[in-house]
Residue frames relative to the residue before (quaternion, step in Angstrom):
aa qw qx qy qz dx dy dz
M 1.0000 0.0000 0.0000 0.0000 0.00 0.00 0.00
P 0.4498 -0.6858 0.4925 0.2911 3.62 -0.69 1.07
R 0.7210 -0.5200 0.3165 0.3310 3.50 -1.33 0.67
D 0.7820 0.3800 -0.1398 0.4738 3.47 0.97 -1.14
T 0.6843 0.4671 -0.3136 0.4639 3.61 1.13 0.11
N 0.4621 -0.6050 0.5561 0.3335 3.47 -1.54 0.00
S 0.7033 -0.4622 0.3172 0.4372 3.64 -1.23 -0.03
S 0.6417 0.4665 -0.3659 0.4866 3.66 1.13 -0.08
G 0.5683 -0.6313 0.3841 0.3618 3.65 1.09 0.10
D 0.4325 0.6497 -0.4616 0.4216 3.57 1.30 0.50
M 0.4176 -0.6671 0.5328 0.3109 3.61 -1.15 0.60
F 0.5729 -0.6003 0.4598 0.3162 3.42 -1.18 0.76
G 0.6113 -0.5736 0.4343 0.3297 3.55 -1.13 0.67
G 0.6750 0.5229 -0.2927 0.4306 3.46 1.02 -0.90
W 0.5773 0.5480 -0.3679 0.4807 3.62 1.18 -0.59
T 0.6611 0.5314 -0.2851 0.4464 3.57 0.96 -0.98
L 0.6510 0.4923 -0.3155 0.4840 3.57 1.04 -0.94
S 0.6584 0.4719 -0.3542 0.4672 3.64 0.83 -0.70
Q 0.6526 0.4472 -0.3834 0.4766 3.80 0.75 -0.47
M 0.6318 0.5258 -0.3448 0.4532 3.62 0.98 -0.53
D 0.6178 0.5300 -0.3087 0.4921 3.59 1.15 -0.87
L 0.6757 0.4748 -0.3069 0.4730 3.62 0.81 -0.88
A 0.6312 0.4791 -0.3529 0.4975 3.70 0.89 -0.65
G 0.6850 0.5183 -0.2925 0.4203 3.67 0.80 -0.99
A 0.6674 0.5176 -0.2785 0.4573 3.45 1.02 -1.01
T 0.6328 0.5364 -0.3166 0.4600 3.57 1.03 -0.74
F 0.6502 0.5053 -0.2797 0.4936 3.51 1.06 -0.98
A 0.6718 0.4774 -0.3115 0.4730 3.68 0.75 -0.98
A 0.6762 0.4927 -0.3439 0.4262 3.68 0.81 -0.82
R 0.6134 0.5519 -0.3293 0.4590 3.52 1.11 -0.83
H 0.6747 0.4938 -0.2747 0.4749 3.57 0.94 -1.14
S 0.7555 0.3921 -0.2477 0.4628 3.61 0.78 -0.87
G 0.4675 -0.7049 0.4518 0.2837 3.60 1.06 -0.35
G 0.7952 0.1258 -0.0928 0.5859 3.52 1.17 0.51
R 0.8070 -0.3095 0.2468 0.4383 3.53 -1.47 -0.28
V 0.0206 -0.7619 0.6473 0.0101 3.54 -1.22 0.74
A 0.1688 -0.7298 0.6473 0.1413 3.52 -1.38 0.26
T 0.5051 -0.6541 0.4862 0.2840 3.42 -1.21 0.72
V 0.1139 -0.8259 0.5484 0.0652 3.69 -0.69 0.87
S 0.8304 -0.0661 0.0315 0.5523 3.54 1.02 -0.47
I 0.1873 -0.7252 0.6504 0.1261 3.60 -1.37 0.47
D 0.0074 0.8123 -0.5790 0.0700 3.61 -0.67 1.17
A 0.8440 0.1621 -0.1414 0.4914 3.52 -1.40 0.55
M 0.1572 0.8032 -0.5304 0.2210 3.57 1.03 1.02
K 0.0822 0.8041 -0.5868 0.0490 3.59 -0.74 0.94
F 0.1920 -0.7461 0.6309 0.0924 3.63 -0.92 1.04
L 0.2103 -0.8541 0.4734 0.0473 3.47 -0.28 1.34
R 0.7801 -0.0279 0.0708 0.6210 3.55 1.16 -0.95
P 0.5285 -0.6081 0.4540 0.3805 3.60 -1.11 0.30
I 0.3072 -0.6609 0.6401 0.2430 3.60 -1.34 0.41
K 0.2671 -0.7627 0.5754 0.1256 3.53 -0.86 0.98
V 0.5934 -0.5463 0.4397 0.3952 3.55 -1.15 0.58
G 0.7960 0.3070 -0.2459 0.4600 3.62 -0.88 0.98
D 0.4634 0.6518 -0.4308 0.4182 3.45 1.44 -0.06
D 0.4033 -0.6441 0.5876 0.2780 3.54 -1.29 0.56
V 0.1070 -0.8140 0.5709 0.0091 3.59 -0.68 1.12
S 0.0319 -0.7870 0.6157 -0.0218 3.57 -1.08 0.91
C 0.1770 -0.7704 0.6034 0.1050 3.59 -0.91 0.79
Y 0.0773 -0.8131 0.5769 0.0129 3.61 -0.88 0.92
C 0.2103 -0.8199 0.5308 0.0425 3.54 -0.80 1.13
L 0.0043 0.7865 -0.6176 0.0013 3.53 -1.17 0.65
L 0.4806 -0.6792 0.4584 0.3126 3.58 -0.79 0.89
E 0.2226 -0.7887 0.5639 0.1021 3.58 -0.54 1.14
K 0.7841 -0.1865 0.1543 0.5715 3.72 0.93 -0.93
E 0.1770 -0.7654 0.6113 0.0959 3.52 -1.15 0.70
G 0.1558 -0.7725 0.6115 0.0716 3.50 -0.96 0.97
E 0.7652 -0.3233 0.2593 0.4926 3.56 -1.31 -0.34
H 0.8272 0.1525 -0.0411 0.5392 3.60 0.86 -1.03
S 0.7622 0.3830 -0.1598 0.4968 3.62 1.22 -0.47
I 0.2038 -0.7372 0.6350 0.1084 3.47 -1.35 0.53
A 0.1728 -0.7517 0.6263 0.1130 3.58 -1.01 0.94
V 0.0888 -0.8149 0.5727 -0.0091 3.44 -0.77 1.16
K 0.3207 -0.7178 0.5869 0.1933 3.59 -0.93 1.08
I 0.0339 -0.7951 0.6055 -0.0120 3.57 -0.74 0.98
E 0.1231 -0.7473 0.6527 0.0183 3.44 -1.05 1.08
T 0.1788 -0.7472 0.6264 0.1316 3.52 -1.18 0.74
W 0.0933 -0.8051 0.5845 0.0398 3.60 -0.89 0.82
S 0.0278 -0.8089 0.5854 0.0475 3.64 -0.84 0.53
A 0.0863 -0.7598 0.6426 0.0474 3.56 -1.26 0.57
S 0.4463 -0.6714 0.5238 0.2752 3.60 -1.00 0.89
R 0.5909 -0.5825 0.4291 0.3570 3.56 -1.14 0.42
E 0.6661 0.5052 -0.3013 0.4587 3.52 1.16 -0.56
D 0.7311 0.2103 -0.1088 0.6399 3.64 1.24 -0.77
A 0.2395 -0.8012 0.5282 0.1471 3.64 -0.41 1.13
E 0.4959 0.6276 -0.4734 0.3688 3.62 1.09 0.10
A 0.3049 -0.7705 0.5428 0.1371 3.54 -0.69 1.19
E 0.1718 -0.7502 0.6359 0.0578 3.56 -1.31 0.77
K 0.4870 -0.6353 0.5063 0.3207 3.61 -1.05 0.73
V 0.1183 -0.8168 0.5616 0.0579 3.68 -0.71 0.89
T 0.7898 0.0445 -0.0297 0.6110 3.64 1.09 -0.42
E 0.0348 0.7579 -0.6499 -0.0454 3.41 -1.42 0.34
G 0.1267 0.7889 -0.5886 0.1227 3.72 -1.03 0.51
I 0.3731 -0.6714 0.6000 0.2239 3.41 -1.46 0.40
F 0.0916 -0.7853 0.6117 0.0293 3.63 -0.69 1.16
T 0.1838 -0.7795 0.5880 0.1139 3.60 -0.84 0.89
Y 0.1062 -0.7929 0.5999 0.0128 3.63 -0.97 0.98
V 0.2839 -0.7553 0.5671 0.1652 3.50 -1.00 0.76
A 0.3881 -0.7125 0.5139 0.2787 3.68 -0.79 0.65
L 0.1520 -0.8147 0.5549 0.0721 3.61 -0.79 0.92
D 0.3862 -0.6767 0.5616 0.2784 3.57 -1.23 0.48
D 0.7566 -0.3782 0.2672 0.4618 3.70 -1.24 -0.19
K 0.7126 0.4281 -0.2708 0.4854 3.59 1.17 -0.46
G 0.5608 -0.6246 0.3662 0.4016 3.64 1.35 0.19
K 0.4902 0.6347 -0.4352 0.4093 3.58 1.20 0.41
P 0.5710 -0.5793 0.4218 0.4005 3.55 -1.15 0.53
R 0.0968 -0.7982 0.5902 0.0719 3.52 -1.13 0.73
T 0.5650 -0.6068 0.4288 0.3588 3.50 -1.18 0.54
L 0.4330 -0.6941 0.4989 0.2860 3.64 -0.93 0.77
A 0.5399 -0.6282 0.4801 0.2887 3.44 -1.22 0.90
D 0.4628 -0.6599 0.4903 0.3314 3.59 -1.10 0.53
């Protein structure tokens, strides 16, 4: 059994969360112009399993911006190699705080 799957061949939810967090952190860092850290995950939904071999994509959209933080809506979509039609498999709101060089919260640039 591969490390990131269960015995049915479905990807573990933790693997999916880590992929979403990587996508969201990249989005938030670009949006904020610097380093960010994950502070919360809200409204997380697992809608369908992801099978080994599926093509997986994460999509990010700015949900809300505060003085120091950014909320990012992240959706994960997957498509089997036999059927190219993608289906949404997860969605959630990830919040990131912008950090300065010392790891302290910084104000977001306008």
